[in-house]
C-alpha positions in Angstrom: 14.3 -6.0 -5.4 12.2 -9.1 -5.0 12.9 -12.2 -7.0 10.2 -13.4 -9.4 7.6 -15.9 -8.2 7.7 -18.9 -10.6 4.8 -20.5 -8.9 2.6 -17.7 -10.0 3.9 -17.2 -13.5 3.5 -20.9 -14.5 0.0 -21.5 -13.1 -2.1 -22.8 -16.0 -5.2 -20.8 -16.8 -8.6 -22.4 -16.6 -9.9 -20.1 -19.3 -9.0 -18.9 -22.8 -8.0 -15.4 -21.7 -7.3 -14.2 -25.2 -9.8 -11.8 -26.7 -11.3 -12.5 -30.2 -9.4 -9.6 -31.9 -7.4 -9.1 -35.0 -4.0 -8.7 -33.3 -2.3 -6.8 -36.2 -5.1 -4.3 -36.1 -4.8 -3.9 -32.4 -1.0 -3.4 -32.7 -1.6 -0.8 -35.4 -3.9 1.1 -33.1 -1.4 1.1 -30.3 1.3 2.5 -32.6 -1.0 5.2 -34.0 -2.1 6.3 -30.5 1.5 6.4 -29.3 2.3 8.8 -32.1 -0.4 11.3 -31.3 0.6 14.7 -30.0 -1.3 14.2 -26.7 -3.1 11.3 -25.0 -6.9 11.1 -25.3 -8.8 13.5 -23.0 -10.8 10.5 -21.6 -7.6 8.9 -20.4 -6.7 12.0 -18.3 -10.2 12.2 -16.8 -10.0 8.5 -15.8 -6.5 9.0 -14.3 -7.9 11.7 -12.1 -10.8 9.5 -11.0 -8.6 6.5 -10.4 -6.2 8.7 -8.3 -9.1 9.5 -6.0 -9.2 5.8 -5.1 -5.6 5.9 -3.8 -6.9 6.9 -0.5 -7.7 3.2 0.3 -4.0 2.4 -0.1 -1.8 2.8 3.0 1.3 1.8 1.2 3.8 4.6 0.5 5.8 3.4 -2.5 9.4 4.3 -3.1 9.0 3.6 -6.8 5.8 3.9 -9.0 5.8 2.1 -12.3 3.5 3.9 -14.7 2.7 1.3 -17.4 2.1 2.8 -20.8 2.9 6.2 -19.4 2.1 8.5 -22.3 -1.3 7.1 -23.1 -2.1 6.8 -19.4 -1.8 10.5 -18.9 -1.1 10.0 -15.2 2.3 11.4 -14.3 0.9 14.6 -12.8 -1.7 12.9 -10.6 0.9 10.3 -9.4 3.3 13.0 -8.6 0.7 14.8 -6.5 -0.2 11.5 -4.7 3.4 10.4 -4.1 5.7 13.4 -4.2 8.6 11.5 -2.6 8.4 8.4 -4.8 10.4 7.9 -8.0 8.2 7.8 -11.1 9.2 5.1 -13.6 7.4 5.4 -16.9 7.2 2.3 -19.1 6.9 2.7 -22.9 6.9 -0.5 -25.0 6.6 1.6 -28.2 10.2 2.4 -29.3 9.3 5.8 -30.9 7.2 6.9 -28.0 10.0 5.9 -25.6 12.5 8.1 -27.7 10.1 11.1 -27.7 9.3 10.8 -24.0 13.0 10.3 -23.0 13.9 13.5 -24.8 11.1 15.4 -23.0 12.4 14.1 -19.6 15.9 15.4 -20.2 17.0 18.0 -17.6 19.7 20.7 -18.1 22.9 19.8 -16.4 22.4 22.6 -13.9 18.9 21.4 -12.9 18.6 20.1 -9.3 16.1 17.5 -10.6 18.8 16.0 -12.8 20.8 15.0 -9.7 17.9 14.2 -7.4 17.7 10.6 -6.3 14.0 10.4 -7.1 14.3 11.9 -10.6 11.7 10.5 -13.1 13.0 7.8 -15.4 11.8 5.7 -18.3 11.7 2.0 -18.8 11.7 0.7 -22.4 10.0 -2.6 -23.4 7.3 -4.6 -21.6 9.5 -6.7 -19.3 10.9 -4.5 -16.5 13.2 -5.9 -13.8 11.4 -8.2 -11.3 10.2 -6.2 -8.3 10.8 -2.9 -10.0 8.3 -1.0 -8.0 6.0 -1.0 -5.0 3.1 0.4 -7.0 2.2 -0.5 -10.6 -0.2 1.9 -12.2 -1.8 1.1 -15.6 -4.4 3.6 -16.7 -6.6 2.7 -19.8 -4.2 0.2 -21.1 -5.6 -3.3 -20.7 -8.2 -3.0 -23.4 -5.4 -2.5 -25.9 -4.1 -6.0 -25.3 -5.2 -9.2 -27.0 -4.3 -11.4 -23.9 -5.1 -9.5 -20.7 -4.0 -12.3 -18.4 -0.5 -12.5 -20.0 -0.1 -8.8 -19.3 -1.2 -9.3 -15.7 1.5 -11.9 -15.2 4.1 -9.4 -16.4 2.6 -6.9 -13.9 2.8 -9.4 -11.1 6.5 -10.0 -11.9 7.3 -6.3 -12.1 5.8 -5.7 -8.6 7.8 -6.1 -5.4 6.4 -8.5 -2.8 3.4 -6.9 -1.0 3.3 -4.3 -3.8 0.1 -2.9 -5.1 -1.5 -2.9 -8.6 -4.0 -0.3 -9.7 -5.5 -0.3 -13.2 -8.4 0.9 -15.3 -9.8 -0.3 -18.6 -12.9 -0.2 -20.8 -15.7 -2.6 -19.9 -18.3 -4.4 -22.0 -20.9 -1.7 -21.2 -18.9 0.7 -23.4 -20.2 2.1 -26.7 -23.5 0.1 -26.6 -25.2 2.9 -28.7 -22.7 2.6 -31.5 -23.1 -1.2 -31.4 -26.8 -0.8 -31.8 -26.4 1.4 -34.8 -24.2 -1.2 -36.5 -26.6 -4.0 -35.6 -29.6 -2.2 -37.0 -27.7 -1.6 -40.3 -26.6 -5.2 -40.5 -22.9 -4.3 -40.3 -20.2 -6.3 -38.4 -19.4 -5.1 -34.9 -17.7 -1.7 -34.6 -15.2 -2.7 -32.0 -13.7 -5.8 -30.3 -15.5 -7.0 -27.2 -14.2 -5.8 -23.8 -13.7 -8.1 -20.8 -16.2 -8.2 -17.9 -14.8 -7.0 -14.6 -15.6 -10.3 -12.9 -13.6 -12.2 -15.4 -10.8 -9.7 -14.9 -10.9 -10.4 -11.2 -10.5 -14.1 -11.8 -7.6 -13.5 -14.2 -5.8 -11.4 -11.5 -6.0 -14.4 -9.1 -4.8 -16.8 -11.8 -1.9 -14.4 -12.5 -0.7 -14.6 -8.9 -2.4 -11.5 -7.3 -4.2 -11.5 -4.0 -7.3 -9.7 -2.7 -8.5 -8.3 -6.1 -11.2 -5.6 -5.8 -13.1 -4.5 -8.9 -15.6 -1.8 -9.5 -17.0 0.3 -12.4 -18.8 3.5 -13.4 -20.5 4.7 -16.5 -19.3 7.9 -18.1 -21.6 9.4 -20.7 -20.0 11.8 -23.2 -21.9 14.1 -25.6 -20.9 15.8 -28.8 -22.4 18.4 -31.0 -22.5 16.1 -34.1 -21.7 12.6 -35.3 -18.6 13.9 -37.0 -17.2 15.2 -33.7 -18.1 11.9 -32.0 -16.4 9.8 -34.7 -13.2 12.0 -34.6 -12.9 11.5 -30.8 -13.5 7.7 -31.2 -10.6 7.5 -33.6 -8.4 9.2 -31.0 -9.4 6.5 -28.5 -8.5 3.5 -30.8 -10.3 1.8 -33.6 -12.0 -1.4 -34.7 -9.9 -4.5 -33.9 -12.8 -7.0 -34.0 -11.9 -10.2 -35.9 -15.2 -10.0 -37.7 -14.9 -6.4 -38.9 -15.4 -5.3 -42.5 -12.2 -6.5 -44.3 -11.8 -3.5 -46.6 -11.9 0.2 -46.6 -15.3 1.9 -46.3 -16.5 4.5 -48.7 -17.5 8.1 -48.1 -21.1 7.1 -48.8 -21.0 4.5 -46.1 -19.6 7.1 -43.6 -22.5 9.4 -44.5 -24.9 6.6 -43.6 -23.1 6.0 -40.3 -23.2 9.7 -39.4 -26.9 10.0 -40.3 -27.7 7.0 -38.2 -25.8 8.4 -35.2 -27.4 11.9 -35.6 -30.8 10.3 -35.7 -30.2 9.2 -32.1 -29.5 12.7 -30.9 -31.2 13.9 -27.7 -33.7 16.7 -27.3 -30.8 19.2 -27.2 -29.5 18.0 -30.6 -26.4 16.4 -29.1 -25.3 12.8 -29.7 -23.9 10.7 -26.8 -22.1 7.5 -26.0 -21.6 5.7 -22.7 -18.3 4.3 -21.6 -18.0 1.7 -18.9 -14.8 2.3 -16.9 -13.6 -0.7 -14.9 -11.2 -0.1 -12.0 -9.2 -2.9 -10.3 -6.6 -3.2 -7.6 -4.8 -6.1 -6.0 -1.7 -7.0 -4.1 1.3 -9.2 -5.0 1.5 -11.7 -2.1 4.7 -13.4 -0.9 5.6 -16.5 -2.9 3.9 -19.7 -1.9 5.5 -22.9 -3.3 3.2 -25.8 -4.2 3.1 -28.6 -1.7 4.4 -31.9 -3.0 6.0 -35.0 -1.5 9.3 -33.2 -1.9 9.2 -29.4 -2.2 12.2 -27.3 -3.3 12.0 -23.7 -2.1 14.4 -21.0 -3.3 16.5 -19.5 -0.5 15.3 -16.0 -1.4 11.7 -17.1 -1.3 12.2 -18.5 2.1 13.7 -15.2 3.3 10.7 -13.4 1.8 8.2 -15.6 3.5 10.1 -15.3 6.8 10.0 -11.5 6.6 6.3 -11.7 5.9 5.8 -13.9 8.9 4.5 -16.8 6.9 5.3 -20.5 6.6 5.6 -22.5 3.3 2.1 -23.6 2.4 
């Protein structure tokens, strides 16, 4: 496995990459979602769409690190794309790790139990450096208060020349719901999402190379406001730092549902748009900073030599 690249991990950011969120609320949402019986339907659909983009990747990884595996709902599509690779699912939530580990247990007589590429779980959010050649993170980044800090952990977890692929919600998401709240004079209904161009800049500052970003809009419809609100709760919650500080009343919820239903289309269904942002990038070989005297780790020199590069 590749050694970490300290030159990438310690590059100071030129921006305040932290989102304006109430971090305890965001952490509560992650715990609640990880305790659900199944991941959100939208996550599985985005996983399928992101897997279609794997055709641009010529790399055939030996190990695939599935970051936030349960909520990412991607094990099946990754298994189809890379049947010979070992799937490593990372779960930072302790209870979710326990449940997922129990589900992965194989009977002693199962051939999969003794196979070299048997699936395995990684607990915590700091896997071994160079743990995988492909790091996959589906619909996870918008659940983080500091996206760039997470990108640095991704960069360290990838082997040199390894490939990152991720998806997240973009700022075009839920604009109809934001309009309802604004018209009523209420605080924002959700924390702001990060623009894909800023995410691309963050990837470079986190030590990645050749980032490519794109997006698409998915519009979902429901029979009623109640159905819409139930699905939104299954996707997260309001972690905006300016959100209403207390509990809302049933009368307030009735007002919200009426305002959403008033925006129904000609077919009587209500809708919301979700901007899905996709990104991919590579982890390049380490490049030490040039100084009057430069110290380069022996392992880094070996890595650069294998890549056919000279210290920059």
